[in-house]
C-alpha positions as CSV (number, residue, x, y, z in Angstrom):
1,M,-19.7,-1.0,-23.8
2,K,-18.4,-3.9,-21.6
3,K,-19.3,-3.8,-17.9
4,I,-16.7,-4.4,-15.2
5,I,-17.7,-5.4,-11.7
6,W,-14.9,-4.8,-9.2
7,L,-15.3,-6.7,-5.9
8,Y,-13.3,-5.6,-2.8
9,P,-14.0,-6.3,0.9
10,K,-13.2,-3.0,2.7
11,L,-13.1,0.5,1.4
12,E,-12.8,2.3,4.7
13,K,-9.5,4.2,4.8
14,W,-8.0,6.4,2.1
15,M,-4.8,4.3,1.8
16,G,-3.3,1.3,0.1
17,G,-5.9,-1.1,-1.5
18,T,-8.7,1.5,-1.4
19,R,-6.7,3.9,-3.5
20,Y,-5.5,1.2,-5.8
21,V,-9.2,0.3,-6.6
22,F,-10.1,3.9,-6.9
23,E,-7.3,4.9,-9.3
24,C,-7.8,1.8,-11.5
25,A,-11.6,2.3,-11.6
26,K,-11.1,5.9,-12.5
27,E,-8.9,5.0,-15.5
28,L,-11.0,1.9,-16.5
29,S,-14.1,4.1,-16.6
30,N,-12.6,5.7,-19.7
31,H,-13.0,2.4,-21.5
32,Y,-15.8,0.5,-19.7
33,E,-18.8,0.8,-17.5
34,I,-17.6,0.1,-14.1
35,V,-19.3,-0.7,-10.8
36,V,-17.4,-1.2,-7.5
37,I,-19.0,-3.5,-4.9
38,C,-17.7,-3.8,-1.3
39,Q,-18.7,-5.4,2.0
40,S,-18.0,-2.3,4.0
41,S,-17.1,1.4,3.3
42,T,-16.9,4.8,4.9
43,E,-18.5,8.1,4.0
44,L,-15.1,9.6,3.2
45,V,-14.4,6.9,0.6
46,R,-18.0,6.9,-0.8
47,N,-17.7,10.7,-1.3
48,E,-14.4,10.3,-3.3
49,F,-15.9,7.7,-5.5
50,R,-19.1,9.8,-6.0
51,K,-17.1,13.0,-6.8
52,N,-15.3,11.1,-9.6
53,H,-18.5,9.5,-11.0
54,I,-17.6,5.9,-10.0
55,Q,-20.5,3.9,-8.9
56,L,-19.9,2.3,-5.5
57,I,-22.3,-0.2,-3.9
58,D,-21.8,-1.0,-0.2
59,L,-23.3,-4.4,0.8
60,K,-23.1,-3.3,4.5
61,S,-22.1,-6.8,5.6
62,Y,-19.5,-8.2,7.9
63,T,-16.0,-8.3,6.5
64,F,-12.8,-10.2,7.4
65,T,-11.9,-7.8,10.3
66,D,-15.2,-8.5,12.0
67,L,-15.4,-11.5,14.4
68,F,-18.9,-12.3,13.2
69,F,-17.7,-12.6,9.6
70,W,-15.7,-15.7,10.6
71,I,-18.4,-17.1,12.9
72,Y,-21.0,-16.7,10.1
73,F,-18.6,-17.2,7.2
74,W,-20.7,-19.1,4.7
75,K,-23.9,-17.3,5.6
76,T,-22.2,-13.9,4.9
77,I,-20.7,-15.2,1.6
78,N,-24.0,-16.6,0.4
79,S,-25.8,-13.4,1.4
80,N,-23.2,-11.3,-0.5
81,I,-23.6,-13.6,-3.6
82,N,-27.4,-13.2,-3.6
83,E,-27.1,-9.4,-3.5
84,I,-24.4,-9.2,-6.2
85,L,-26.4,-11.5,-8.5
86,K,-29.1,-8.8,-8.6
87,I,-26.5,-6.5,-10.1
88,V,-24.4,-8.7,-12.3
89,K,-25.4,-9.7,-15.9
90,S,-24.2,-12.9,-17.6
91,N,-21.7,-11.0,-19.9
92,D,-20.2,-8.8,-17.1
93,I,-16.5,-9.3,-16.2
94,I,-15.6,-9.5,-12.5
95,I,-12.4,-8.3,-11.1
96,S,-11.7,-9.3,-7.5
97,S,-8.9,-8.2,-5.2
98,M,-8.4,-9.7,-1.8
99,F,-10.1,-12.6,0.1
100,P,-13.0,-13.4,0.3
101,M,-14.1,-11.6,-2.8
102,N,-12.2,-14.1,-5.0
103,I,-14.5,-16.9,-3.5
104,I,-17.6,-14.8,-4.3
105,A,-16.4,-14.0,-7.8
106,N,-15.8,-17.6,-8.8
107,K,-19.2,-18.7,-7.5
108,I,-20.9,-16.0,-9.7
109,T,-19.0,-16.0,-13.0
110,N,-16.5,-17.8,-15.3
111,K,-15.1,-14.4,-16.4
112,H,-13.0,-13.5,-13.5
113,I,-9.7,-11.6,-13.2
114,Q,-8.1,-11.7,-9.8
115,I,-5.6,-9.0,-8.7
116,I,-3.5,-10.1,-5.7
117,Y,-1.7,-7.4,-3.9
118,E,-0.2,-10.1,-1.7
119,P,-1.5,-13.5,-0.6
120,F,-4.0,-12.9,2.2
121,S,-1.8,-11.9,5.1
122,F,-3.9,-13.5,7.9
123,F,-3.3,-16.9,6.2
124,Y,0.1,-16.7,4.8
125,T,2.3,-13.9,6.2
126,K,3.8,-14.9,9.5
127,N,5.7,-11.6,9.6
128,I,2.4,-9.8,10.3
129,W,1.6,-12.1,13.3
130,K,4.3,-10.6,15.6
131,D,2.3,-7.4,15.6
132,Y,-0.7,-9.2,17.2
133,S,-1.5,-10.9,20.5
134,I,-1.3,-14.7,21.1
135,F,-5.1,-14.8,20.9
136,H,-4.9,-13.4,17.4
137,H,-2.3,-15.9,16.4
138,I,-4.5,-18.8,17.5
139,F,-7.6,-17.2,15.8
140,F,-5.7,-16.7,12.5
141,K,-4.6,-20.3,12.6
142,I,-8.1,-21.6,13.1
143,C,-9.5,-19.4,10.3
144,S,-6.6,-20.5,8.1
145,F,-7.3,-24.2,8.8
146,F,-11.0,-23.9,7.8
147,Y,-10.9,-21.4,4.9
148,K,-7.4,-21.3,3.4
149,K,-8.3,-24.1,1.0
150,N,-11.2,-22.0,-0.3
151,D,-8.9,-19.1,-1.0
152,I,-6.5,-21.4,-2.9
153,S,-9.1,-23.2,-5.0
154,S,-10.8,-19.9,-5.9
155,T,-7.5,-18.4,-7.0
156,Q,-6.6,-21.4,-9.0
157,S,-10.1,-21.2,-10.7
158,S,-9.7,-17.6,-11.8
159,N,-9.2,-17.0,-15.5
160,T,-6.3,-14.6,-15.0
161,V,-4.3,-13.7,-11.9
162,L,-2.5,-10.3,-11.8
163,T,-0.1,-9.1,-9.1
164,L,2.0,-6.1,-8.1
165,S,5.6,-7.3,-8.3
166,S,7.9,-10.2,-9.2
167,F,8.3,-10.7,-5.4
168,E,4.6,-11.4,-5.1
169,K,4.6,-13.4,-8.3
170,E,7.0,-15.9,-6.6
171,N,4.8,-15.9,-3.5
172,I,1.8,-16.7,-5.6
173,R,3.6,-19.5,-7.4
174,D,4.7,-21.0,-4.1
175,I,1.3,-20.8,-2.4
176,Y,-1.2,-21.2,-5.2
177,K,1.0,-23.2,-7.7
178,I,0.0,-21.0,-10.6
179,N,1.5,-18.3,-12.8
180,S,0.6,-14.7,-12.6
181,R,1.3,-11.4,-14.5
182,V,3.0,-8.5,-12.9
183,I,1.2,-5.2,-13.5
184,Y,2.7,-3.0,-10.7
185,E,0.9,-0.1,-9.0
186,G,0.9,3.5,-10.0
187,V,0.9,7.1,-8.8
188,N,-1.4,9.9,-9.7
189,I,1.3,12.1,-11.3
190,N,-1.2,15.0,-11.8
191,F,-1.5,15.2,-8.0
192,F,1.8,13.8,-6.6
193,K,4.5,16.1,-8.2
194,P,7.2,18.5,-7.0
195,S,5.1,21.1,-5.0
196,D,5.4,24.3,-3.1
197,A,6.6,23.4,0.4
198,Q,6.5,26.9,1.9
199,F,4.3,26.0,4.8
200,F,6.6,23.3,6.0
201,E,9.7,25.3,5.3
202,E,8.4,28.2,7.4
203,S,7.2,25.9,10.2
204,Y,10.4,23.9,10.4
205,P,13.3,26.1,9.2
206,N,17.0,25.3,9.2
207,C,16.7,21.5,9.4
208,F,17.4,18.5,7.3
209,P,13.9,17.0,6.9
210,I,13.3,13.2,6.6
211,M,9.9,11.6,6.3
212,H,8.6,8.2,7.4
213,S,5.0,6.9,7.2
214,T,4.3,4.1,9.7
215,G,1.6,1.5,9.8
216,F,2.8,0.4,13.3
217,D,3.7,-3.0,11.8
218,S,6.8,-4.8,10.5
219,Y,6.4,-3.9,6.9
220,K,7.6,-0.3,7.0
221,G,10.6,-0.8,9.3
222,T,9.6,1.7,12.0
223,D,11.5,0.0,14.8
224,L,14.7,0.2,12.8
225,V,14.0,3.9,12.0
226,F,13.7,4.8,15.6
227,D,16.6,2.7,16.8
228,S,18.8,4.6,14.3
229,L,17.8,8.1,15.4
230,P,20.2,8.5,18.4
231,S,23.2,7.7,16.3
232,L,21.9,9.8,13.4
233,K,21.7,12.8,15.7
234,R,25.4,12.6,16.3
235,K,26.0,12.7,12.6
236,I,23.3,15.2,11.6
237,P,22.3,17.3,14.7
238,N,19.7,19.4,12.8
239,F,17.8,16.5,11.2
240,K,14.0,16.4,11.8
241,I,12.0,13.2,11.0
242,F,8.3,13.7,10.3
243,I,6.3,10.6,11.3
244,T,2.9,10.2,9.6
245,Y,0.3,7.5,10.0
246,T,-3.2,6.8,8.7
247,R,-4.3,4.6,11.7
248,E,-3.2,4.9,15.3
249,N,-1.8,2.2,17.5
250,K,-1.7,3.8,20.9
251,K,0.5,1.2,22.5
252,S,3.2,1.4,19.8
253,L,2.9,5.2,19.6
254,D,3.4,5.6,23.4
255,R,6.4,3.3,23.1
256,Y,8.0,5.4,20.3
257,K,7.2,8.7,22.2
258,N,8.8,7.2,25.3
259,F,11.9,6.3,23.3
260,V,12.1,9.9,21.9
261,F,11.9,11.3,25.4
262,K,14.6,9.0,26.9
263,N,17.0,9.7,24.1
264,N,16.5,13.5,24.1
265,L,15.1,13.5,20.5
266,E,12.1,15.8,21.1
267,D,13.5,18.5,18.8
268,N,14.2,15.9,16.1
269,V,11.1,13.8,15.9
270,I,7.8,15.3,14.8
271,F,4.7,13.1,15.1
272,L,2.4,14.6,12.5
273,G,-0.1,11.7,12.5
274,L,-2.8,11.8,9.8
275,V,-1.8,14.5,7.3
276,P,-4.6,15.9,5.2
277,F,-4.4,14.2,1.8
278,E,-4.1,17.5,-0.1
279,Q,-1.0,18.4,1.9
280,L,1.0,15.2,1.1
281,P,2.7,16.5,-2.1
282,S,3.9,19.5,-0.2
283,L,5.3,17.4,2.7
284,Y,6.9,14.9,0.3
285,S,8.5,17.8,-1.6
286,F,9.7,19.3,1.7
287,A,11.5,16.1,2.8
288,K,15.0,15.5,1.5
289,I,14.6,11.7,2.0
290,Y,11.7,9.4,2.5
291,I,12.6,6.2,4.4
292,E,10.8,2.9,4.6
293,P,13.3,0.1,5.4
294,G,10.8,-2.7,6.1
295,V,10.7,-6.4,5.3
296,G,8.5,-7.9,2.6
297,R,7.6,-4.5,1.1
298,S,8.1,-5.0,-2.6
299,M,5.7,-2.3,-3.7
300,S,4.8,0.8,-1.6
301,L,2.5,3.7,-2.6
302,S,4.3,5.9,-0.2
303,N,7.7,5.2,-1.8
304,K,6.3,6.0,-5.3
305,E,4.4,9.1,-4.1
306,A,7.7,10.5,-2.6
307,M,9.6,9.7,-5.9
308,A,6.8,11.4,-7.9
309,C,7.5,14.5,-5.8
310,G,11.2,14.3,-6.6
311,T,12.2,12.9,-3.2
312,P,14.7,10.0,-3.2
313,V,13.7,6.9,-1.1
314,I,15.7,4.6,1.2
315,A,13.9,1.3,1.3
316,G,14.4,-2.3,2.4
317,K,16.0,-4.7,-0.2
318,D,12.6,-6.3,-1.0
319,A,11.7,-3.0,-2.8
320,K,14.3,-3.6,-5.5
321,E,11.7,-3.5,-8.3
322,E,10.8,0.1,-7.6
323,I,14.1,1.4,-6.1
324,E,17.2,0.9,-8.2
325,N,20.1,1.1,-5.8
326,F,22.2,4.3,-6.2
327,Y,20.0,5.5,-9.1
328,N,16.6,6.7,-7.9
329,G,17.2,5.8,-4.2
330,L,19.0,3.4,-1.9
331,L,18.4,-0.1,-0.6
332,V,19.3,-1.2,2.9
333,D,19.4,-4.3,5.0
334,S,16.1,-4.1,7.0
335,F,17.9,-5.1,10.2
336,S,21.1,-3.0,9.9
337,K,21.0,0.3,11.9
338,K,24.5,1.1,10.7
339,E,23.7,0.7,7.0
340,L,20.5,2.8,7.3
341,I,22.5,5.7,8.9
342,N,25.2,5.4,6.2
343,K,22.7,5.5,3.4
344,I,21.0,8.6,4.9
345,L,24.4,10.2,5.0
346,V,24.9,9.5,1.3
347,I,21.8,11.5,0.4
348,Y,22.7,14.2,3.0
349,E,26.1,14.7,1.4
350,D,24.8,14.7,-2.1
351,F,22.1,17.3,-1.2
352,Y,24.7,19.7,0.4
353,N,27.0,19.1,-2.6
354,K,24.0,20.2,-4.8
355,D,23.9,16.9,-6.6
356,Y,20.2,16.3,-7.3
357,S,20.5,13.3,-9.6
358,Y,18.6,11.0,-7.2
359,S,15.7,13.4,-7.3
360,Q,15.6,13.6,-11.1
361,N,16.0,9.8,-11.5
362,A,13.2,9.3,-9.0
363,L,10.9,11.4,-11.2
364,N,12.0,9.6,-14.3
365,S,11.3,6.2,-12.8
366,I,7.8,7.1,-12.0
367,N,7.0,8.5,-15.4
368,E,8.5,5.5,-17.2
369,K,7.1,2.7,-15.1
370,F,4.6,3.6,-12.4
371,T,1.6,5.5,-13.7
372,W,-2.0,4.4,-13.2
373,K,-2.4,4.6,-17.0
374,S,0.3,2.0,-17.6
375,V,-1.2,-0.3,-14.9
376,T,-4.7,-0.1,-16.3
377,K,-3.4,-0.7,-19.8
378,K,-2.3,-4.1,-18.7
379,I,-5.6,-4.8,-17.0
380,C,-7.5,-3.7,-20.2
381,Q,-5.4,-6.3,-22.1
382,E,-6.6,-9.0,-19.8
383,I,-10.2,-7.9,-20.0
384,E,-10.1,-8.0,-23.8
385,N,-8.5,-11.4,-23.8
386,L,-11.5,-12.9,-21.9
C-alpha cells in the first residue's frame, strides 16, 4: 500500500483548512496509508483525528502566525525537515498545502503534490491587509520581500499543483506562472443534511431566520451584511439574523454590537458565537437563507454546508462556481446594500409562496459536484500518476 505524508502548518481550529485536510485524509485512508504532519495543533483537533484513526504527528514548532517563526525562519524549516526525514521513506508521496510546507516538501522529495487553497494570503492578498494594523502591513511586506521567492520556486518545483476553483487557478497562473488542476472542496453529506430544527424553532418562533458566519474579515462581507440590516427591517420586520463565528475579534464584535444598539436591532440580531459543531446542521436547516456576500470568496465551506442542509445561499459574485445565480442561490455585488436586500426579498417571497426550488437545487448541486469522495477521487488520480 502506498504511503501518503500530508504536511500542513496549523491544525488548531475546527474550520477551513483543518477540516479540508481531515476530510481528505479520512477518504484517502480507504486507499492508502496516510500520515498527517503539522507544525502546531490543538487537543480538539488531535482528538478528532484520533477518533477517525488518522495518524497525526505534531512537530510542536513555531508556525507562520508566530513572530519567532519569521525571526528563526530557516532554523525552524531545517529543524522540521530533520524531524520529517525520520518518518518519510524514499517511496512515500508528500502532499503539502499552505506555506511553508511546500518549501519543506520540495527539500525532502521529488514526489510532491501541492494543494493550494489560495496563494499565501500574507504575501499576495492585499484585501486581507485592511483587517490588520499598519505594523502588520509593514511586517507582511518584510516577510514577503525575504521569503516570497521561496514560496514561488517551491510551488514551481512541485510535480502537480491542485486548487479549489477556477478563480484560484487564475491567481496561481498570475503569481506562479504555472498551470493547476481544479479539484474543489467537499461537504460531509452524511453529517450536513436537512435536519430537525426543533430546538431553534422553539427558541426563536415566528421569525424569518437568516444565518451569517463571520471571520471578522473582508472575505465574508460582514460589513455589508450589517449595513443592510436597518433597511431590511423595514421590509421584513420579523427577520432574525444569527451571527456565528469560530474566532472572536473583540474590537470588531463591539463595533457590530454598538451598530445593533444604535439602530434598534436588538430583537433582530442574535450573536450566537461559536456554535457546537454537532448543532450546525440543525441551525443551517432552521435558516431560510445563508448569506456570505464577501469579496474573493470563490469557495466557502459554510456556503456548501448550508446548501447540503437544503438552505439557499446568497453570496458575492466571486462564488459563481458554487452558486449558480437563480438556481441554487443568488449572487450579489459585494458592495451593494440595495442588491443584497433585494436578493433576500427574492428568497423571502419564494418561501412564503411555498416555492422550495432553491432548496432542492442546492441539495442537488452538492450531491453532483461537492462531495469529499469526488474531491479525493481527483487527488487519487494525481497520486497514481506520480
